[in-house]
N, CA, C and O of each residue as an XYZ file, in Angstrom:
732
protein
N       2.454    -10.766     -1.108
C       2.244    -10.064      0.146
C       3.275     -8.948      0.272
O       4.461     -9.151      0.011
N       2.814     -7.786      0.670
C       3.676     -6.635      0.931
C       3.610     -6.359      2.427
O       2.528     -6.353      3.014
N       4.769     -6.131      3.044
C       4.827     -5.773      4.457
C       5.247     -4.323      4.604
O       6.257     -3.898      4.043
N       4.459     -3.560      5.371
C       4.806     -2.190      5.734
C       5.122     -2.225      7.229
O       4.254     -2.497      8.058
N       6.380     -1.945      7.552
C       6.858     -2.054      8.932
C       6.575     -0.793      9.738
O       6.747      0.326      9.256
N       6.133     -1.003     10.982
C       5.827      0.102     11.878
C       6.670      0.003     13.145
O       6.784     -1.061     13.754
N       7.256      1.130     13.527
C       7.996      1.251     14.785
C       7.454      2.473     15.506
O       6.902      3.368     14.867
N       7.600      2.528     16.822
C       7.156      3.705     17.563
C       7.773      4.956     16.929
O       8.980      5.012     16.692
N       6.936      5.950     16.659
C       7.414      7.189     16.063
C       7.472      7.153     14.546
O       8.201      7.939     13.941
N       6.711      6.245     13.911
C       6.670      6.201     12.437
C       5.870      7.387     11.919
O       5.029      7.933     12.633
N       6.127      7.783     10.689
C       5.395      8.880     10.047
C       4.076      8.328      9.514
O       4.059      7.565      8.548
N       2.986      8.714     10.141
C       1.685      8.146      9.831
C       1.279      8.327      8.366
O       0.812      7.379      7.735
N       1.450      9.518      7.828
C       0.998      9.768      6.454
C       1.752      8.886      5.459
O       1.175      8.451      4.462
N       3.007      8.622      5.713
C       3.794      7.785      4.794
C       3.363      6.326      4.866
O       3.195      5.673      3.836
N       3.183      5.815      6.077
C       2.799      4.412      6.242
C       1.384      4.160      5.740
O       1.154      3.246      4.948
N       0.442      4.969      6.198
C      -0.955      4.696      5.893
C      -1.321      5.019      4.454
O      -2.198      4.369      3.885
N      -0.674      6.002      3.858
C      -0.912      6.275      2.435
C      -0.455      5.099      1.596
O      -1.154      4.692      0.667
N       0.708      4.545      1.908
C       1.209      3.383      1.162
C       0.249      2.210      1.281
O      -0.073      1.564      0.283
N      -0.210      1.931      2.495
C      -1.138      0.813      2.711
C      -2.442      1.063      1.950
O      -2.911      0.189      1.221
N      -3.020      2.234      2.115
C      -4.290      2.572      1.482
C      -4.209      2.467     -0.041
O      -5.053      1.824     -0.665
N      -3.213      3.087     -0.630
C      -3.102      3.123     -2.088
C      -2.857      1.724     -2.653
O      -3.451      1.356     -3.667
N      -1.997      0.947     -2.015
C      -1.761     -0.412     -2.519
C      -3.011     -1.275     -2.384
O      -3.303     -2.077     -3.271
N      -3.743     -1.124     -1.302
C      -4.978     -1.904     -1.148
C      -6.015     -1.492     -2.182
O      -6.760     -2.343     -2.669
N      -6.085     -0.211     -2.532
C      -6.996      0.240     -3.597
C      -6.657     -0.435     -4.924
O      -7.530     -0.645     -5.766
N      -5.386     -0.771     -5.099
C      -4.938     -1.429     -6.327
C      -5.113     -2.946     -6.258
O      -4.735     -3.661     -7.186
N      -5.686     -3.433     -5.158
C      -5.904     -4.862     -5.020
C      -4.673     -5.644     -4.594
O      -4.599     -6.856     -4.792
N      -3.716     -4.953     -4.014
C      -2.478     -5.592     -3.569
C      -2.651     -6.008     -2.113
O      -3.148     -5.236     -1.293
N      -2.240     -7.222     -1.801
C      -2.326     -7.708     -0.427
C      -1.199     -7.092      0.394
O      -0.018     -7.310      0.122
N      -1.589     -6.322      1.402
C      -0.638     -5.586      2.236
C      -0.947     -5.867      3.701
O      -2.110     -5.924      4.102
N       0.103     -6.040      4.490
C      -0.059     -6.143      5.937
C       0.906     -5.176      6.601
O       2.038     -4.995      6.153
N       0.431     -4.554      7.687
C       1.317     -3.751      8.517
C       1.930     -4.673      9.555
O       1.263     -5.555     10.097
N       3.220     -4.453      9.825
C       3.985     -5.314     10.724
C       4.611     -4.451     11.815
O       5.407     -3.558     11.526
N       4.254     -4.718     13.055
C       4.838     -3.992     14.184
C       6.139     -4.658     14.611
O       6.205     -5.879     14.752
N       7.171     -3.846     14.815
C       8.430     -4.393     15.352
C       8.532     -4.176     16.854
O       9.578     -4.435     17.449
N       7.447     -3.700     17.473
C       7.490     -3.331     18.889
C       7.169     -4.479     19.846
O       7.390     -4.362     21.051
N       6.648     -5.589     19.315
C       6.191     -6.676     20.173
C       4.714     -6.553     20.504
O       4.123     -7.481     21.055
N       4.115     -5.423     20.177
C       2.694     -5.167     20.395
C       2.072     -4.752     19.072
O       2.723     -4.096     18.259
N       0.817     -5.129     18.847
C       0.157     -4.720     17.608
C      -0.157     -3.225     17.584
O      -0.255     -2.638     16.507
N      -0.314     -2.604     18.741
C      -0.602     -1.175     18.794
C       0.711     -0.401     18.728
O       1.610     -0.592     19.547
N       0.794      0.477     17.732
C       2.012      1.260     17.520
C       1.618      2.728     17.425
O       0.685      3.084     16.705
N       2.338      3.582     18.160
C       2.042      5.016     18.155
C       2.982      5.726     17.177
O       4.202      5.574     17.238
N       2.385      6.498     16.284
C       3.155      7.256     15.308
C       3.778      8.502     15.901
O       3.576      8.813     17.075
N       4.527      9.205     15.094
C       5.243     10.403     15.529
C       4.302     11.535     15.934
O       4.702     12.436     16.671
N       3.052     11.497     15.457
C       2.068     12.521     15.809
C       1.004     11.973     16.754
O      -0.137     12.434     16.764
N       1.399     10.983     17.544
C       0.559     10.385     18.586
C      -0.708      9.711     18.071
O      -1.690      9.593     18.804
N      -0.690      9.267     16.817
C      -1.811      8.496     16.278
C      -1.491      7.024     16.506
O      -0.458      6.526     16.060
N      -2.379      6.341     17.198
C      -2.175      4.919     17.470
C      -2.774      4.101     16.333
O      -3.911      4.326     15.918
N      -1.994      3.154     15.841
C      -2.416      2.292     14.746
C      -2.305      0.846     15.212
O      -1.341      0.470     15.878
N      -3.289      0.052     14.860
C      -3.284     -1.373     15.169
C      -2.693     -2.103     13.970
O      -3.323     -2.187     12.915
N      -1.487     -2.629     14.131
C      -0.823     -3.375     13.055
C      -1.563     -4.686     12.811
O      -2.235     -5.206     13.702
N      -1.434     -5.207     11.609
C      -2.064     -6.488     11.279
C      -1.386     -7.642     12.010
O      -2.050     -8.561     12.491
N      -0.056     -7.587     12.089
C       0.716     -8.647     12.735
C       1.928     -8.034     13.433
O       2.291     -6.886     13.175
N       2.545     -8.809     14.314
C       3.821     -8.411     14.903
C       4.933     -9.099     14.124
O       4.694    -10.078     13.416
N       6.141     -8.585     14.258
C       7.292     -9.060     13.484
C       7.433    -10.585     13.532
O       7.697    -11.216     12.508
N       7.260    -11.163     14.692
C       7.455    -12.599     14.868
C       6.465    -13.438     14.060
O       6.714    -14.621     13.829
N       5.358    -12.853     13.632
C       4.352    -13.559     12.825
C       4.577    -13.407     11.325
O       3.900    -14.062     10.533
N       5.503    -12.566     10.928
C       5.731    -12.285      9.504
C       6.366    -13.489      8.806
O       7.273    -14.127      9.340
N       5.871    -13.785      7.606
C       6.405    -14.866      6.783
C       7.122    -14.245      5.590
O       6.500    -13.939      4.572
N       8.418    -14.063      5.718
C       9.179    -13.372      4.678
C       9.354    -14.187      3.403
O       9.741    -13.646      2.368
N       9.073    -15.474      3.471
C       9.101    -16.292      2.255
C       7.977    -15.870      1.312
O       8.138    -15.914      0.092
N       6.839    -15.463      1.874
C       5.678    -15.056      1.080
C       5.694    -13.569      0.749
O       4.873    -13.101     -0.040
N       6.610    -12.834      1.340
C       6.677    -11.383      1.156
C       7.408    -11.033     -0.137
O       8.480    -11.567     -0.421
N       6.812    -10.124     -0.919
C       7.413     -9.668     -2.175
C       8.114     -8.323     -2.029
O       9.024     -8.001     -2.794
N       7.682     -7.535     -1.035
C       8.245     -6.199     -0.861
C       8.196     -5.799      0.605
O       7.209     -6.040      1.300
N       9.269     -5.190      1.058
C       9.333     -4.580      2.385
C       9.259     -3.078      2.187
O      10.020     -2.515      1.401
N       8.337     -2.419      2.902
C       8.168     -0.965      2.826
C       8.433     -0.374      4.204
O       7.869     -0.817      5.204
N       9.308      0.643      4.239
C       9.669      1.300      5.488
C       9.241      2.766      5.460
O       9.780      3.550      4.679
N       8.273      3.147      6.310
C       7.943      4.567      6.411
C       9.000      5.278      7.241
O       9.698      4.656      8.042
N       9.113      6.576      7.045
C      10.071      7.361      7.813
C       9.466      7.823      9.121
O       8.685      7.116      9.758
N       9.844      9.012      9.498
C       9.460      9.549     10.791
C      10.541      9.240     11.801
O      11.228      8.222     11.715
N      10.678     10.136     12.757
C      11.668      9.916     13.814
C      10.959      9.948     15.153
O      10.119     10.817     15.387
N      11.277      9.039     16.012
C      12.396      8.102     15.973
C      12.100      6.782     15.266
O      12.926      5.870     15.309
N      10.937      6.656     14.613
C      10.567      5.395     13.978
C      11.621      4.815     13.063
O      11.950      3.633     13.164
N      12.163      5.643     12.157
C      13.181      5.150     11.223
C      14.436      4.698     11.961
O      15.104      3.755     11.537
N      14.757      5.374     13.069
C      15.920      4.952     13.866
C      15.686      3.570     14.468
O      16.596      2.741     14.492
N      14.472      3.320     14.954
C      14.155      2.001     15.520
C      14.198      0.916     14.440
O      14.686     -0.187     14.688
N      13.691      1.224     13.250
C      13.789      0.273     12.136
C      15.260     -0.015     11.830
O      15.641     -1.152     11.554
N      16.068      1.032     11.885
C      17.497      0.925     11.589
C      18.226      0.029     12.581
O      19.249     -0.567     12.241
N      17.715     -0.073     13.793
C      18.361     -0.857     14.846
C      17.860     -2.298     14.926
O      18.413     -3.091     15.687
N      16.839     -2.653     14.170
C      16.216     -3.970     14.275
C      17.032     -5.012     13.484
O      17.038     -4.992     12.253
N      17.701     -5.897     14.179
C      18.608     -6.874     13.547
C      17.884     -7.839     12.622
O      18.383     -8.145     11.539
N      16.723     -8.320     13.026
C      15.983     -9.253     12.179
C      15.566     -8.614     10.872
O      15.686     -9.229      9.812
N      15.079     -7.390     10.936
C      14.681     -6.670      9.730
C      15.887     -6.455      8.826
O      15.781     -6.598      7.608
N      17.023     -6.116      9.404
C      18.250     -5.908      8.621
C      18.624     -7.168      7.842
O      19.038     -7.081      6.687
N      18.482     -8.321      8.458
C      18.797     -9.590      7.773
C      17.867     -9.818      6.593
O      18.309    -10.248      5.527
N      16.574     -9.532      6.776
C      15.620     -9.707      5.677
C      15.903     -8.717      4.548
O      15.803     -9.069      3.373
N      16.250     -7.502      4.898
C      16.562     -6.499      3.878
C      17.781     -6.945      3.057
O      17.778     -6.833      1.831
N      18.797     -7.440      3.718
C      19.995     -7.914      3.015
C      19.649     -9.049      2.056
O      20.161     -9.089      0.938
N      18.795     -9.961      2.477
C      18.375    -11.067      1.602
C      17.558    -10.551      0.420
O      17.771    -10.975     -0.716
N      16.630     -9.643      0.683
C      15.798     -9.082     -0.384
C      16.656     -8.344     -1.409
O      16.381     -8.413     -2.606
N      17.679     -7.648     -0.958
C      18.527     -6.861     -1.859
C      19.204     -7.750     -2.897
O      19.464     -7.313     -4.018
N      19.486     -8.975     -2.531
C      20.176     -9.915     -3.436
C      19.213    -10.635     -4.368
O      19.651    -11.261     -5.333
N      17.937    -10.562     -4.109
C      16.917    -11.296     -4.860
C      16.162    -10.319     -5.759
O      15.383     -9.501     -5.270
N      16.390    -10.400     -7.068
C      15.753     -9.462     -7.993
C      14.234     -9.594     -8.020
O      13.549     -8.691     -8.499
N      13.697    -10.700     -7.516
C      12.259    -10.886     -7.466
C      11.612    -10.196     -6.274
O      10.387    -10.096     -6.200
N      12.428     -9.724     -5.346
C      11.934     -9.038     -4.156
C      12.243     -7.550     -4.284
O      13.214     -7.162     -4.933
N      11.412     -6.726     -3.661
C      11.607     -5.279     -3.737
C      11.709     -4.685     -2.336
O      11.172     -5.217     -1.365
N      12.416     -3.568     -2.271
C      12.609     -2.826     -1.026
C      12.210     -1.377     -1.263
O      12.568     -0.789     -2.283
N      11.472     -0.805     -0.326
C      11.044      0.583     -0.468
C      11.152      1.285      0.878
O      10.874      0.702      1.926
N      11.563      2.546      0.827
C      11.670      3.356      2.041
C      11.483      4.817      1.678
O      11.847      5.252      0.585
N      10.909      5.572      2.612
C      10.638      6.986      2.364
C      11.093      7.821      3.562
O      11.149      7.336      4.693
N      11.414      9.077      3.289
C      11.756     10.074      4.293
C      13.082      9.731      4.966
O      14.109      9.702      4.288
N      13.098      9.473      6.259
C      14.328      9.120      6.980
C      14.666      7.645      6.852
O      15.796      7.250      7.140
N      13.715      6.818      6.425
C      13.911      5.366      6.406
C      14.940      4.847      5.398
O      15.493      3.774      5.640
N      15.239      5.532      4.281
C      16.303      5.010      3.422
C      17.653      4.869      4.141
O      18.545      4.181      3.646
N      17.807      5.517      5.309
C      19.022      5.325      6.095
C      19.223      3.855      6.445
O      20.357      3.397      6.583
N      18.122      3.113      6.587
C      18.207      1.690      6.915
C      18.941      0.954      5.792
O      19.759      0.072      6.054
N      18.649      1.314      4.561
C      19.325      0.679      3.428
C      20.806      1.025      3.417
O      21.641      0.186      3.077
N      21.134      2.259      3.788
C      22.537      2.660      3.898
C      23.256      1.864      4.970
O      24.372      1.390      4.754
N      22.624      1.714      6.125
C      23.212      0.950      7.226
C      23.398     -0.511      6.840
O      24.386     -1.137      7.224
N      22.448     -1.054      6.081
C      22.535     -2.463      5.653
C      23.569     -2.669      4.547
O      23.890     -3.807      4.204
N      24.091     -1.581      3.991
C      25.121     -1.684      2.961
C      24.624     -2.157      1.609
O      25.371     -2.778      0.853
N      23.362     -1.866      1.300
C      22.810     -2.357      0.029
C      22.713     -1.275     -1.044
O      22.167     -1.521     -2.119
N      23.238     -0.082     -0.765
C      23.118      1.025     -1.720
C      24.371      1.249     -2.565
O      24.401      2.177     -3.373
N      25.393      0.431     -2.400
C      26.635      0.628     -3.160
C      26.351      0.734     -4.653
O      25.837     -0.200     -5.269
N      26.696      1.891     -5.229
C      26.511      2.119     -6.654
C      25.070      2.376     -7.062
O      24.786      2.487     -8.255
N      24.154      2.472     -6.111
C      22.735      2.685     -6.418
C      22.350      4.148     -6.213
O      22.963      4.863     -5.422
N      21.328      4.572     -6.939
C      20.754      5.894     -6.752
C      19.610      5.781     -5.757
O      18.866      4.800     -5.762
N      19.475      6.783     -4.909
C      18.405      6.797     -3.910
C      18.122      8.233     -3.511
O      18.917      9.137     -3.767
N      16.978      8.422     -2.883
C      16.632      9.725     -2.335
C      16.260      9.540     -0.871
O      15.929      8.436     -0.440
N      16.318     10.625     -0.114
C      16.080     10.603      1.324
C      15.667     12.009      1.746
O      15.797     12.954      0.968
N      15.181     12.148      2.945
C      14.805     13.458      3.458
C      16.011     14.412      3.364
O      17.126     14.032      3.721
N      15.791     15.648      2.883
C      16.906     16.592      2.744
C      17.702     16.748      4.042
O      17.125     16.796      5.128
N      18.980     16.825      3.926
C      19.974     16.947      4.998
C      20.396     15.599      5.562
O      21.251     15.544      6.446
N      19.813     14.511      5.068
C      20.181     13.173      5.544
C      20.961     12.382      4.493
O      21.159     11.177      4.648
N      21.397     13.041      3.442
C      22.045     12.349      2.327
C      23.238     11.495      2.753
O      23.507     10.459      2.146
N      23.957     11.928      3.799
C      25.128     11.159      4.257
C      24.731      9.784      4.788
O      25.588      8.910      4.924
N      23.467      9.578      5.086
C      22.984      8.281      5.577
C      22.814      7.250      4.461
O      22.601      6.068      4.731
N      22.909      7.696      3.218
C      22.798      6.789      2.072
C      24.173      6.182      1.769
O      24.658      6.283      0.642
N      24.780      5.573      2.737
C      26.147      5.053      2.634
C      26.342      4.200      1.378
O      25.690      3.170      1.205
N      27.240      4.642      0.514
C      27.523      3.925     -0.720
C      26.602      4.289     -1.862
O      26.873      3.935     -3.010
N      25.516      4.990     -1.573
C      24.554      5.356     -2.598
C      24.756      6.767     -3.102
O      25.452      7.574     -2.486
N      24.138      7.051     -4.230
C      24.200      8.383     -4.829
C      22.857      9.071     -4.606
O      21.832      8.611     -5.110
N      22.858     10.159     -3.860
C      21.632     10.906     -3.569
C      21.167     11.641     -4.823
O      21.938     12.377     -5.439
N      19.907     11.440     -5.198
C      19.384     12.058     -6.417
C      18.672     13.379     -6.162
O      18.632     14.235     -7.046
N      18.112     13.561     -4.976
C      17.300     14.744     -4.708
C      15.944     14.689     -5.385
O      15.206     15.674     -5.353
N      15.596     13.566     -5.996
C      14.307     13.396     -6.663
C      13.219     13.098     -5.635
O      13.502     12.654     -4.521
N      11.979     13.349     -6.027
C      10.853     13.012     -5.150
C      10.820     11.527     -4.841
O      10.693     11.117     -3.687
N      10.937     10.728     -5.895
C      10.951      9.268     -5.796
C      12.016      8.760     -6.753
O      12.106      9.218     -7.892
N      12.817      7.819     -6.291
C      13.875      7.237     -7.118
C      13.725      5.724     -7.121
O      13.517      5.105     -6.078
N      13.836      5.136     -8.315
C      13.837      3.680     -8.451
C      15.164      3.288     -9.077
O      15.538      3.802    -10.131
N      15.871      2.377     -8.427
C      17.111      1.827     -8.979
C      17.087      0.330     -8.736
O      17.307     -0.136     -7.619
N      16.818     -0.414     -9.794
C      16.692     -1.859     -9.660
C      15.494     -2.198     -8.787
O      14.373     -1.772     -9.062
N      15.740     -2.968     -7.733
C      14.640     -3.382     -6.859
C      14.502     -2.505     -5.616
O      13.852     -2.890     -4.644
N      15.123     -1.316     -5.655
C      15.065     -0.396     -4.517
C      14.321      0.883     -4.914
O      14.673      1.552     -5.885
N      13.281      1.202     -4.132
C      12.462      2.394     -4.359
C      12.588      3.281     -3.123
O      12.379      2.822     -2.000
N      12.929      4.553     -3.334
C      13.054      5.471     -2.213
C      12.268      6.749     -2.489
O      12.129      7.180     -3.634
N      11.759      7.342     -1.411
C      11.007      8.584     -1.516
C      11.553      9.614     -0.546
O      12.175      9.265      0.458
N      11.320     10.888     -0.849
C      11.948     11.969     -0.101
C      11.266     12.343      1.212
O      11.960     12.609      2.193
N       9.924     12.376      1.271
C       9.328     12.816      2.526
C       7.817     12.832      2.532
O       7.187     12.430      1.554
N       7.223     13.292      3.626
C       5.784     13.188      3.858
C       4.900     13.775      2.761
O       3.888     13.169      2.407
N       5.251     14.920      2.223
C       4.410     15.543      1.198
C       4.371     14.706     -0.074
O       3.506     14.908     -0.927
N       5.296     13.776     -0.201
C       5.401     12.949     -1.404
C       4.874     11.537     -1.168
O       5.119     10.642     -1.976
N       4.159     11.332     -0.076
C       3.661      9.996      0.267
C       2.767      9.415     -0.826
O       2.853      8.223     -1.122
N       1.914     10.236     -1.427
C       1.021      9.742     -2.483
C       1.816      9.348     -3.726
O       1.580      8.289     -4.308
N       2.748     10.194     -4.128
C       3.578      9.885     -5.298
C       4.377      8.595     -5.058
O       4.483      7.753     -5.949
N       4.929      8.449     -3.866
C       5.682      7.254     -3.481
C       4.785      6.017     -3.531
O       5.162      4.992     -4.098
N       3.602      6.120     -2.938
C       2.676      4.982     -2.897
C       2.252      4.557     -4.304
O       2.169      3.364     -4.594
N       1.988      5.518     -5.163
C       1.611      5.189     -6.537
C       2.773      4.547     -7.291
O       2.553      3.696     -8.153
N       3.998      4.942     -6.978
C       5.166      4.304     -7.590
C       5.269      2.849     -7.127
O       5.666      1.979     -7.902
N       4.915      2.584     -5.874
C       4.916      1.199     -5.385
C       3.919      0.364     -6.182
O       4.224     -0.758     -6.588
N       2.727      0.913     -6.403
C       1.720      0.215     -7.209
C       2.265     -0.042     -8.607
O       2.129     -1.144     -9.139
N       2.878      0.968     -9.197
C       3.437      0.821    -10.544
C       4.494     -0.279    -10.585
O       4.526     -1.071    -11.527
N       5.344     -0.334     -9.588
C       6.404     -1.351     -9.554
C       5.851     -2.759     -9.336
O       6.463     -3.739     -9.761
N       4.708     -2.859     -8.680
C       4.116     -4.165     -8.396
C       3.166     -4.611     -9.503
O       3.228     -5.754     -9.955
N       2.281     -3.702     -9.944
C       1.213     -4.082    -10.876
C       1.279     -3.394    -12.235
O       0.481     -3.705    -13.120
N       2.213     -2.468    -12.413
C       2.345     -1.805    -13.698
C       1.783     -0.394    -13.717
O       1.015      0.010    -12.844
N       2.190      0.337    -14.740
C       1.827      1.747    -14.873
C       0.320      1.953    -15.008
O      -0.233      2.892    -14.436
N      -0.340      1.079    -15.760
C      -1.781      1.225    -15.974
C      -2.540      1.128    -14.647
O      -3.463      1.905    -14.403
N      -2.159      0.189    -13.803
C      -2.812      0.045    -12.494
C      -2.588      1.291    -11.645
O      -3.507      1.762    -10.975
N      -1.377      1.820    -11.670
C      -1.071      3.027    -10.903
C      -1.875      4.212    -11.419
O      -2.379      5.009    -10.627
N      -2.002      4.338    -12.731
C      -2.777      5.430    -13.325
C      -4.253      5.322    -12.964
O      -4.913      6.334    -12.727
N      -4.767      4.111    -12.921
C      -6.170      3.892    -12.570
C      -6.437      4.312    -11.116
O      -7.425      4.991    -10.834
N      -5.560      3.909    -10.208
C      -5.717      4.297     -8.803
C      -5.575      5.813     -8.666
O      -6.355      6.448     -7.956
N      -4.586      6.392     -9.342
C      -4.369      7.849     -9.279
C      -5.610      8.597     -9.762
O      -6.015      9.585     -9.149
N      -6.207      8.137    -10.844
C      -7.410      8.789    -11.376
C      -8.548      8.725    -10.362
O      -9.257      9.712    -10.163
N      -8.726      7.583     -9.726
C      -9.773      7.436     -8.724
C      -9.560      8.332     -7.511
O     -10.515      8.712     -6.834
N      -8.313      8.663     -7.246
C      -7.962      9.541     -6.128
C      -7.905     11.018     -6.531
O      -7.663     11.888     -5.693
N      -8.130     11.291     -7.819
C      -8.008     12.634     -8.387
C      -6.597     13.174     -8.255
O      -6.395     14.376     -8.080
N      -5.614     12.272     -8.342
C      -4.202     12.652     -8.213
C      -3.598     12.763     -9.610
O      -3.638     11.809    -10.388
N      -3.043     13.924     -9.921
C      -2.442     14.186    -11.224
C      -0.974     13.740    -11.196
O      -0.164     14.324    -10.475
N      -0.632     12.718    -11.968
C       0.731     12.157    -11.966
C       1.617     12.786    -13.033
O       2.677     12.230    -13.322
N       1.252     13.890    -13.622
C       2.080     14.494    -14.676
C       3.410     14.880    -14.189
O       4.221     15.400    -14.955
């Protein structure tokens, strides 16, 4: 199970592209609202109905936590104490993966899990990668942490998630079906 977390003001293209692409690859994905309500409004006023609320999430069954960016969504994710505890646990478990795009990698910096790790984040936010080394790459993978730079790279980020979960061949198959050139 993969959880994609939603907070008020999340970046819709980043969240929904990740969900869509992983589901095309046959990966079980659920959106998780941290707002207490299943209805969550994105940064561009698009309302999305989450699959579950945070209190219903079973992190024992979760293999990956995915955090979309957008502001103030990423800030709300950054302030959520329960999510921070799960991220810290996942960071220590090589069988679990963590992913964040755009402004959301700041959450990993705040949680202190980037020490000595490479990561990418929305330009001008590099100081939020506390302890991490900013790569400036579109998508960066370092161990069990996957980070992406921003909205225009949502498809590349989502396909990297598929690759990390199901392998390169699965990611290439989904990319081909989407007419996305991964060169």
